[in-house]
C-alpha positions as CSV (number, residue, x, y, z in Angstrom):
1,M,27.3,59.9,-53.2
2,Q,27.7,56.7,-55.4
3,L,26.0,57.7,-58.6
4,S,25.8,61.2,-60.3
5,W,24.6,62.8,-63.5
6,F,27.5,64.9,-64.7
7,G,28.3,67.2,-67.5
8,G,31.3,66.2,-69.6
9,L,33.9,68.3,-67.8
10,S,32.5,67.8,-64.2
11,G,32.4,64.0,-64.8
12,V,36.0,64.0,-66.0
13,R,37.0,66.0,-62.8
14,A,35.1,63.7,-60.5
15,R,36.6,60.5,-61.9
16,A,40.0,62.0,-61.6
17,L,39.4,62.6,-57.9
18,V,37.9,59.2,-57.2
19,P,40.0,56.3,-58.6
20,G,38.0,53.4,-60.0
21,S,34.9,55.5,-60.8
22,K,33.5,55.0,-64.2
23,A,31.1,56.4,-66.7
24,I,28.4,53.8,-67.4
25,A,25.7,55.6,-69.5
26,Q,25.1,58.8,-71.4
27,G,22.1,60.4,-73.0
28,F,21.4,59.5,-76.6
29,E,22.0,63.1,-77.5
30,D,25.2,63.3,-75.5
31,Q,27.1,61.1,-78.1
32,A,27.2,64.1,-80.4
33,F,27.0,67.4,-78.5
34,E,27.7,70.8,-80.1
35,T,28.4,74.3,-79.0
36,Y,26.9,77.1,-81.0
37,F,28.7,80.5,-81.4
38,I,26.1,83.1,-81.7
39,A,26.3,86.8,-82.6
40,H,24.3,90.0,-82.3
41,Q,23.0,91.2,-85.7
42,S,24.9,94.4,-85.4
43,T,28.2,92.6,-85.8
44,G,27.3,91.7,-89.4
45,L,28.7,88.2,-88.8
46,K,27.2,85.4,-90.9
47,P,27.1,81.7,-90.6
48,A,30.4,80.1,-91.6
49,N,32.1,76.7,-91.9
50,K,34.9,77.8,-89.6
51,L,35.1,80.0,-86.5
52,P,35.0,83.5,-88.1
53,A,38.2,85.6,-87.7
54,D,36.0,88.7,-87.5
55,I,34.9,87.8,-84.0
56,K,38.3,89.1,-82.8
57,G,38.0,92.4,-81.0
58,K,34.3,91.9,-80.1
59,T,32.9,91.4,-76.6
60,F,32.4,87.7,-75.8
61,T,30.6,85.7,-73.1
62,F,30.9,82.1,-72.1
63,G,28.3,80.4,-70.0
64,S,29.4,79.1,-66.6
65,K,33.1,78.7,-65.9
66,G,32.8,74.9,-65.4
67,S,30.6,74.2,-68.4
68,T,31.7,71.8,-71.0
69,S,29.6,73.3,-73.8
70,G,29.6,76.9,-72.5
71,R,33.3,77.2,-71.7
72,L,35.6,74.2,-72.2
73,M,34.9,73.4,-75.8
74,P,34.5,77.0,-77.1
75,E,37.7,78.1,-75.4
76,Y,39.5,75.2,-76.9
77,Y,38.4,76.2,-80.5
78,I,39.1,80.0,-79.8
79,R,42.7,79.1,-78.7
80,K,43.1,76.8,-81.8
81,E,41.9,79.4,-84.2
82,F,43.8,82.4,-82.8
83,N,46.6,80.7,-81.0
84,A,45.8,83.0,-78.1
85,A,43.7,83.1,-74.8
86,P,40.2,84.5,-75.0
87,E,41.3,87.6,-73.1
88,E,43.8,88.4,-75.8
89,V,41.3,87.7,-78.6
90,F,38.3,89.7,-77.4
91,S,37.9,93.3,-76.1
92,K,35.9,91.9,-73.1
93,V,35.3,88.4,-71.8
94,G,32.4,87.5,-69.5
95,F,30.8,84.4,-67.9
96,S,27.0,84.6,-67.9
97,G,26.5,81.7,-65.5
98,N,24.1,79.7,-67.8
99,H,23.1,79.2,-71.4
100,S,19.8,81.0,-71.4
101,K,21.5,84.1,-69.9
102,T,24.2,83.9,-72.6
103,I,21.5,84.0,-75.3
104,A,19.7,86.9,-73.6
105,L,22.9,88.9,-73.2
106,V,23.9,88.5,-76.9
107,Q,20.3,89.1,-78.0
108,S,20.2,92.4,-76.0
109,G,23.6,93.5,-77.3
110,S,25.2,93.4,-73.9
111,Y,27.7,91.1,-75.5
112,M,28.4,90.9,-79.2
113,V,29.2,87.2,-79.4
114,G,28.7,84.2,-77.1
115,A,29.0,80.4,-76.8
116,V,25.9,78.3,-76.0
117,N,24.8,74.7,-75.6
118,F,23.1,73.8,-78.9
119,Q,20.2,72.0,-77.2
120,V,19.3,75.1,-75.1
121,W,19.4,77.1,-78.3
122,L,17.1,74.7,-80.1
123,D,14.7,74.5,-77.2
124,E,14.4,78.3,-76.9
125,I,13.9,78.6,-80.6
126,K,11.0,76.1,-80.3
127,E,9.6,78.0,-77.4
128,G,9.7,81.4,-79.3
129,K,12.1,83.0,-76.8
130,I,14.7,84.0,-79.4
131,D,14.4,86.9,-81.8
132,V,16.3,85.6,-84.8
133,K,16.4,89.2,-86.3
134,K,18.6,90.2,-83.4
135,V,20.8,87.1,-82.7
136,S,21.8,84.1,-84.9
137,V,24.2,81.1,-85.0
138,I,27.5,81.9,-86.8
139,W,29.4,78.7,-86.2
140,K,28.9,75.2,-84.8
141,T,31.7,73.2,-83.3
142,P,32.5,69.6,-84.2
143,T,30.6,67.1,-82.0
144,Y,31.9,65.9,-78.7
145,P,30.6,63.8,-75.8
146,D,28.9,65.5,-72.9
147,Y,26.6,64.5,-70.0
148,Q,26.9,61.0,-68.4
149,W,26.1,58.9,-65.5
150,T,29.2,58.2,-63.3
151,I,29.3,55.5,-60.5
152,R,32.0,55.1,-57.8
153,G,34.3,52.2,-58.3
154,D,33.5,50.8,-54.7
155,A,29.7,50.5,-55.4
156,D,29.9,46.7,-55.7
157,K,31.8,46.5,-52.5
158,I,29.3,48.6,-50.7
159,F,26.0,47.2,-52.2
160,G,27.0,43.8,-53.3
161,D,28.5,42.1,-56.4
162,G,26.8,43.0,-59.7
163,F,25.3,46.2,-58.3
164,T,27.1,48.4,-60.9
165,A,25.8,46.1,-63.7
166,R,22.2,46.3,-62.3
167,V,22.3,50.1,-62.1
168,T,23.6,50.2,-65.6
169,K,20.9,48.0,-66.9
170,A,18.2,50.1,-65.2
171,L,19.5,53.3,-66.8
172,L,19.8,51.7,-70.3
173,S,16.3,50.2,-70.0
174,M,14.6,53.4,-68.9
175,T,11.6,54.1,-71.2
176,D,9.3,56.2,-68.9
177,P,8.6,59.4,-70.9
178,A,8.3,61.5,-67.7
179,L,11.6,60.3,-66.3
180,L,13.4,60.8,-69.6
181,A,11.9,64.2,-70.1
182,S,13.2,65.3,-66.8
183,F,16.8,65.3,-68.1
184,P,15.7,65.7,-71.0
185,R,16.9,62.8,-73.0
186,K,15.5,60.5,-75.7
187,S,17.1,57.5,-74.0
188,F,20.3,56.4,-72.3
189,V,23.0,54.5,-74.1
190,P,26.3,52.8,-72.9
191,A,29.2,54.9,-72.1
192,S,32.8,54.4,-70.8
193,N,35.7,56.6,-69.5
194,A,37.3,56.2,-72.8
195,D,34.5,58.1,-74.5
196,Y,35.5,61.2,-72.4
197,Q,39.2,61.1,-73.1
198,P,38.8,64.0,-75.6
199,I,37.3,66.2,-72.8
200,L,40.1,65.3,-70.4
201,D,42.7,66.1,-73.1
202,V,41.2,69.5,-73.9
203,A,40.8,70.3,-70.2
204,K,44.5,69.6,-69.7
205,Q,45.5,71.7,-72.8
206,I,43.7,74.8,-71.5
207,K,44.8,74.2,-67.9
208,L,41.3,73.5,-66.3
209,I,42.8,70.2,-65.0
210,D,46.3,69.7,-64.0
């Protein structure tokens, strides 16, 4: 596989395994991704400007174990705030497997608090899938880069000089609404490996990458 659409963490992992590979484009929205911490209404937790200390001792669910927005970044901020691993902060820690499931589990009260991709939350609000009387956003992380297109470093050698540049141009020039909606993204913008250094640094800090 020469070209892949990766999440922030999966892209960093792939490039670490394949020397010379590089990020060439990201979604317009991926320049400033966020994770929302959400809570069941029974917790009494309210929206705050920093991660609320009162989440300690609650049950908590991440998304999938390899998710940038559903695991990597929320775990980083949990460790930063409490100077402890999630298992030491919460009475129970789970992994829902995906963002929609995280929302459903917190809304039902199966978990008191969870971490979810902001775009999935906004989409499900728009679609009327979320009962805001039962679950709400209590904190939003600072922004970080997420999904991106990554190409192998040997693509030009295999397909000819200038191939990587042509692929990059095709992605950045994409305007077909149906194609963009399939991601979904407003458009694609330039990206580089350096944009994802914060993801790599955090992954190393919390031991997801050696």
